Kinemage of the C-alpha trace (Angstrom):
@kinemage 1
@onewidth
@group {chain A} dominant
@subgroup {mainchain}
@vectorlist {calphas} color= white
{ca unk a 1} P 66.637 68.121 -42.131
{ca unk a 2} L 62.544 69.565 -41.311
{ca unk a 3} L 63.108 72.019 -39.469
{ca unk a 4} L 60.385 71.832 -36.478
{ca unk a 5} L 59.336 73.165 -33.604
{ca unk a 6} L 60.916 70.582 -31.433
{ca unk a 7} L 63.405 70.282 -33.813
{ca unk a 8} L 67.721 69.932 -33.333
{ca unk a 9} L 68.025 73.476 -34.993
{ca unk a 10} L 65.148 75.258 -33.225
{ca unk a 11} L 66.522 73.664 -29.868
{ca unk a 12} L 70.444 75.352 -30.677
{ca unk a 13} L 68.494 78.447 -31.841
{ca unk a 14} L 66.685 79.063 -28.418
{ca unk a 15} L 70.605 78.116 -26.610
{ca unk a 16} L 72.962 80.344 -28.600
{ca unk a 17} L 69.932 83.354 -28.133
{ca unk a 18} L 69.696 82.423 -24.303
{ca unk a 19} L 71.738 80.406 -23.097
{ca unk a 20} L 69.485 77.479 -22.385
{ca unk a 21} L 68.228 75.276 -25.080
{ca unk a 22} L 65.011 74.910 -23.029
{ca unk a 23} L 61.265 76.125 -23.739
{ca unk a 24} L 62.418 76.977 -27.867
{ca unk a 25} L 59.312 78.013 -29.056
{ca unk a 26} L 58.485 80.715 -26.749
{ca unk a 27} L 62.788 81.865 -27.630
{ca unk a 28} L 61.665 81.464 -31.015
{ca unk a 29} L 58.135 84.013 -30.640
{ca unk a 30} L 60.000 85.726 -28.727
{ca unk a 31} L 62.036 87.216 -30.712
{ca unk a 32} L 60.958 86.313 -33.929
{ca unk a 33} L 59.929 90.664 -34.638
{ca unk a 34} L 60.699 91.675 -37.571
{ca unk a 35} L 61.732 95.222 -36.192
{ca unk a 36} L 62.581 94.312 -33.242
{ca unk a 37} L 61.597 97.427 -30.713
{ca unk a 38} L 65.082 96.283 -28.413
{ca unk a 39} L 68.836 95.333 -29.258
{ca unk a 40} L 69.066 91.337 -29.311
{ca unk a 41} L 71.814 91.065 -27.005
{ca unk a 42} L 74.108 87.780 -26.655
{ca unk a 43} L 74.086 85.642 -23.700
{ca unk a 44} L 77.872 85.687 -23.550
{ca unk a 45} L 79.700 89.250 -24.290
{ca unk a 46} L 81.444 89.588 -26.635
{ca unk a 47} L 84.968 89.290 -27.811
{ca unk a 48} L 84.770 93.015 -28.518
{ca unk a 49} L 82.111 95.767 -27.644
{ca unk a 50} L 79.216 96.388 -30.186
{ca unk a 51} L 77.995 99.864 -29.943
{ca unk a 52} L 75.702 101.267 -31.017
{ca unk a 53} L 77.169 102.912 -34.021
{ca unk a 54} L 79.651 101.456 -37.013
{ca unk a 55} L 82.293 104.454 -37.033
{ca unk a 56} L 83.340 104.230 -32.563
{ca unk a 57} L 83.514 100.631 -33.930
{ca unk a 58} L 85.396 100.858 -37.174
{ca unk a 59} L 87.479 102.956 -35.359
{ca unk a 60} L 88.419 101.148 -32.605
{ca unk a 61} L 89.196 97.679 -35.319
{ca unk a 62} L 90.980 99.847 -37.029
{ca unk a 63} L 89.650 99.590 -40.514
{ca unk a 64} L 90.916 101.474 -42.852
{ca unk a 65} L 87.186 100.858 -45.610
{ca unk a 66} L 88.651 104.018 -47.799
{ca unk a 67} L 92.438 102.764 -48.163
{ca unk a 68} L 91.442 98.863 -47.858
{ca unk a 69} L 88.934 98.495 -49.987
{ca unk a 70} L 89.064 94.751 -52.531
{ca unk a 71} L 87.479 94.744 -55.302
{ca unk a 72} L 88.326 91.321 -57.027
{ca unk a 73} L 87.163 87.188 -55.788
{ca unk a 74} L 91.200 86.603 -54.449
{ca unk a 75} L 92.057 87.307 -50.567
{ca unk a 76} L 94.085 90.446 -50.078
{ca unk a 77} L 95.918 91.691 -47.288
{ca unk a 78} L 95.329 94.928 -46.243
{ca unk a 79} L 98.565 97.010 -45.611
{ca unk a 80} L 98.866 97.390 -41.942
{ca unk a 81} L 98.581 93.458 -42.474
{ca unk a 82} L 95.830 92.859 -39.454
{ca unk a 83} L 92.990 91.990 -42.583
{ca unk a 84} L 92.615 90.279 -45.354
{ca unk a 85} L 89.744 91.151 -47.776
{ca unk a 86} L 87.852 90.218 -51.020
{ca unk a 87} L 84.552 91.167 -53.397
{ca unk a 88} L 81.780 87.832 -53.682
{ca unk a 89} L 78.479 88.004 -55.649
{ca unk a 90} L 76.479 87.661 -52.401
{ca unk a 91} L 73.600 85.002 -53.023
{ca unk a 92} L 71.092 86.637 -50.587
{ca unk a 93} L 71.721 90.247 -51.283
{ca unk a 94} L 71.631 89.822 -54.687
{ca unk a 95} L 74.859 91.767 -55.400
{ca unk a 96} L 78.074 92.363 -54.006
{ca unk a 97} L 79.676 91.980 -50.604
{ca unk a 98} L 82.927 93.312 -49.870
{ca unk a 99} L 84.067 91.001 -46.706
{ca unk a 100} L 86.752 91.806 -44.424
{ca unk a 101} L 88.092 89.191 -41.657
{ca unk a 102} L 90.629 89.969 -38.870
{ca unk a 103} L 93.879 88.285 -39.444
{ca unk a 104} L 94.444 87.573 -35.346
{ca unk a 105} L 97.772 86.450 -35.324
{ca unk a 106} L 97.840 90.327 -35.655
{ca unk a 107} L 94.885 91.692 -33.846
{ca unk a 108} L 95.329 89.175 -30.434
{ca unk a 109} L 93.441 86.669 -31.143
{ca unk a 110} L 90.407 89.084 -31.812
{ca unk a 111} L 88.238 86.882 -34.878
{ca unk a 112} L 85.392 89.346 -36.328
{ca unk a 113} L 84.646 89.408 -40.283
{ca unk a 114} L 82.989 92.766 -41.179
{ca unk a 115} L 80.501 92.564 -44.718
{ca unk a 116} L 80.192 95.541 -46.601
{ca unk a 117} L 76.730 95.230 -48.672
{ca unk a 118} L 75.457 97.879 -51.098
{ca unk a 119} L 76.813 100.945 -49.406
{ca unk a 120} L 73.133 99.947 -47.349
{ca unk a 121} L 74.365 97.334 -44.704
{ca unk a 122} L 77.418 97.079 -42.621
{ca unk a 123} L 77.415 93.174 -40.619
{ca unk a 124} L 79.090 91.368 -38.575
{ca unk a 125} L 80.662 87.899 -36.637
{ca unk a 126} L 82.628 87.419 -34.041
{ca unk a 127} L 84.064 84.845 -32.369
{ca unk a 128} L 82.115 84.678 -28.913
{ca unk a 129} L 84.985 83.626 -26.407
{ca unk a 130} L 85.509 80.574 -25.252
{ca unk a 131} L 82.864 79.241 -27.703
{ca unk a 132} L 82.552 77.307 -31.586
{ca unk a 133} L 79.835 80.091 -31.464
{ca unk a 134} L 80.226 83.503 -33.564
{ca unk a 135} L 77.184 86.678 -33.100
{ca unk a 136} L 75.800 88.694 -35.357
{ca unk a 137} L 75.820 92.113 -35.406
{ca unk a 138} L 74.017 94.107 -38.353
{ca unk a 139} L 74.918 98.543 -39.298
{ca unk a 140} L 71.923 100.211 -41.591
{ca unk a 141} L 72.726 102.794 -44.188
{ca unk a 142} L 72.663 105.207 -41.663
{ca unk a 143} L 76.234 103.412 -39.563
{ca unk a 144} L 73.510 102.532 -36.781
{ca unk a 145} L 72.726 99.604 -35.631
{ca unk a 146} L 69.630 97.388 -35.886
{ca unk a 147} L 67.678 94.509 -35.349
{ca unk a 148} L 66.749 93.055 -38.980
{ca unk a 149} L 68.607 92.736 -42.245
{ca unk a 150} L 67.620 92.462 -45.214
{ca unk a 151} L 67.798 90.057 -47.423
{ca unk a 152} L 66.969 88.294 -51.503
{ca unk a 153} L 64.806 84.825 -52.112
{ca unk a 154} L 65.820 82.833 -55.133
{ca unk a 155} L 63.116 85.513 -57.475
{ca unk a 156} L 65.435 88.558 -56.882
{ca unk a 157} L 62.602 89.186 -54.307
{ca unk a 158} L 63.940 92.334 -50.911
{ca unk a 159} L 62.367 90.023 -47.568
{ca unk a 160} L 63.496 92.000 -44.192
{ca unk a 161} L 63.958 89.359 -41.699
{ca unk a 162} L 64.654 89.698 -38.083
{ca unk a 163} L 68.840 89.282 -37.450
{ca unk a 164} L 70.845 87.727 -35.680
{ca unk a 165} L 67.302 85.519 -36.258
{ca unk a 166} L 67.468 84.951 -39.420
{ca unk a 167} L 71.515 85.096 -40.127
{ca unk a 168} L 71.372 82.626 -38.430
{ca unk a 169} L 69.688 80.083 -40.888
{ca unk a 170} L 72.445 79.730 -43.438
{ca unk a 171} L 75.371 79.315 -40.675
{ca unk a 172} L 73.944 77.250 -39.143
{ca unk a 173} L 76.413 73.338 -38.731
{ca unk a 174} L 74.032 70.650 -38.589
{ca unk a 175} L 77.021 68.255 -37.188
{ca unk a 176} L 78.258 70.253 -34.534
{ca unk a 177} L 75.098 72.009 -33.293
{ca unk a 178} L 76.958 75.522 -33.763
{ca unk a 179} L 76.672 78.504 -35.245
{ca unk a 180} L 79.657 79.764 -37.124
{ca unk a 181} L 81.618 82.659 -39.147
{ca unk a 182} L 80.503 81.143 -42.861
{ca unk a 183} L 78.096 80.174 -44.752
{ca unk a 184} L 76.993 77.109 -44.853
{ca unk a 185} L 73.896 76.316 -46.783
{ca unk a 186} L 73.138 78.526 -49.864
{ca unk a 187} L 69.827 76.194 -51.252
{ca unk a 188} L 68.415 77.243 -47.764
{ca unk a 189} L 69.574 80.880 -48.215
{ca unk a 190} L 68.075 80.899 -51.536
{ca unk a 191} L 65.451 78.562 -50.985
{ca unk a 192} L 64.102 78.523 -47.199
{ca unk a 193} L 64.589 81.994 -45.792
{ca unk a 194} L 60.794 83.835 -47.154
{ca unk a 195} L 59.304 81.232 -45.648
{ca unk a 196} L 62.103 80.657 -42.392
{ca unk a 197} L 60.712 85.066 -42.410
{ca unk a 198} L 57.888 83.757 -42.595
{ca unk a 199} L 57.768 81.111 -40.148
{ca unk a 200} L 59.346 83.308 -37.363
{ca unk a 201} L 57.070 85.682 -37.895
{ca unk a 202} L 54.174 82.621 -36.479
{ca unk a 203} L 56.195 80.257 -34.541
{ca unk a 204} L 52.910 77.594 -35.982
{ca unk a 205} L 54.558 77.954 -39.562
{ca unk a 206} L 56.900 76.266 -38.626
{ca unk a 207} L 56.536 72.609 -39.597
{ca unk a 208} L 56.076 73.960 -42.759
{ca unk a 209} L 60.036 74.037 -43.358
{ca unk a 210} L 60.298 71.095 -43.653
{ca unk a 211} L 59.112 70.294 -46.711
{ca unk a 212} L 61.024 72.757 -48.228
{ca unk a 213} L 64.631 71.743 -50.077
{ca unk a 214} L 68.260 72.331 -48.686
{ca unk a 215} L 71.414 70.755 -47.274
């Protein structure tokens, strides 16, 4: 799949960000900053309010990260039965990522995923109401929401990229044209993150991604 200014991926990304796939290249240019001064606001109201600090969200969800801290790769159920959790080795984060997923039947239908990364970041993914798309948010080490995240290339080099744009590269379902909770292409994660971030910094580089290996 060639990722160019007119590719389905860029059009779907524009629709995801603004609610419309029109003028996709201008949308990319608007959201390209690695450290956005203004946090991205989804075109549709999220299924749950995303506050500026993670502690407020954690308390609202009733998730006790100390009482429920799974360390193995096998899914475990929280004592209150509301969450599933496990720890995996993340390619793009170059380290352990502890993942928590809500059990919708126990959470009023809410589908939300929380991942803690090396004590430095907290990633949030929540499914939009009446949509197959998921919204992605990031909290930094200080617990405050931020518009960027740190990823690692296949050589292990850290690359700072805007969120949710960089997240979308790995969570894109090219067959359905939407952005899902689970990452769908680890080769994209390991081989394309850096040039993708460069392309977001300079949309004229989008054509460069067409030569990158993707699955």
